[in-house]
N, C-alpha and C positions, 0 to 999 in steps of 0.2 A: 504494500500500500504506500502511496506517496506520503512523504513526511509532512507535507502541508495539510493533507486531509487528516492525518493523525493529530496534528496540532489543532485543527479546527474542531475535531471531536472532543479533545481534551478541554479546550477553552469553552465549548458549549456546555459541557458538564459542570464546569466551574460557574458559568453564568446562570445556569438553571438553579444551582444551589443558592447562589446569592439572590436570585429573583424570589425564590420561595421564602428565604429568611427575611428579606426586606418587606415582602407583602405581609408576612406573619407579624412582623414588628409594627406595621401600620395599624393592624387590627387589634393587637394585644394592648396597645397604649390607650385604648378608648376608655375603659372604666376607671381611670386614675382619679377622677374628680367625683365619682359617685360615692354616696354614703357607705361607710364600712364599719360604723360603730357597733351595730347590732346585726350579726350575720343571720338572725332568725327571720329577717324580713324577706319580702318578695316584691318583684316588680309587676305592676299592672299597667295595661295599655302601653306597652313598650313599643316605640316606633323608631326605626332606623332609616335615615335618608342619606344616600350617598350620591356624590356628584364627582365624576372623574373629568378633570380638565386636562389640557395638554401638560401643564407643569405642576398642577396641584391636585390634591385629593381632599375633598371636603366630606366630612362625616358628621352627621347630626343625630344624636341619640336623645330621646325624650321619653318620659314615662312617669309613673307614680310609684313611690317606694313606700311599702306598708309594713309596719311591724305591729306588735300588740299594743303599743302606746303611741305610735307615730305614723302620720300620713303626710308624706312630703313629695312635692313635685320636683323632679330631677330633669335637668337639661344640660347637655354637654355638647360642645361644638369643637371639632378638631379640623384644622386646615394645615396640612403638611405637604412638602414636596412629593410629587408622584414618582418616588424612587423606582418602583417596579417597572413603570413605563420607560423611564430613562435607561434602566439596565437592559430592558428588552431591546430598545433601539440601539444601544451600544453593541449588543450581541449580534443583531442583524448586520450592522456596519462591519463588525469584525469578521463575520462570516463572508461577506462580500469581498473584503480585502484579502482574506486568506484564499478564497477560491480563485480570485483573480491572479494571485501569486502562484498558485498551483498550476493554473492553465498556462501561465507565462513560462514557468520552469519546465513544463512537460513538452512544450513545442520546440 
């Protein structure tokens, strides 16, 4: 197998791992501002709205948090860079450049 194709496969595997980790990190950071004092509570009417722009990812979480003594409305907004999309675009660009180099070296 051509060494450029082997490099492309290896780089793709690295990019896929980075993509999955960055997307997971975007979603795991959401509940940081939500009440955590009493873990016996539940959320009611939980709504999640997402909007993916080219450079940003907007996540809006709202609902009601209920415990035995507390009923509180919770609203959390997160707007972060859209790192998964940026990594995906870098992966495509890298693939194009590596395949171009492989074709040029094989001719």
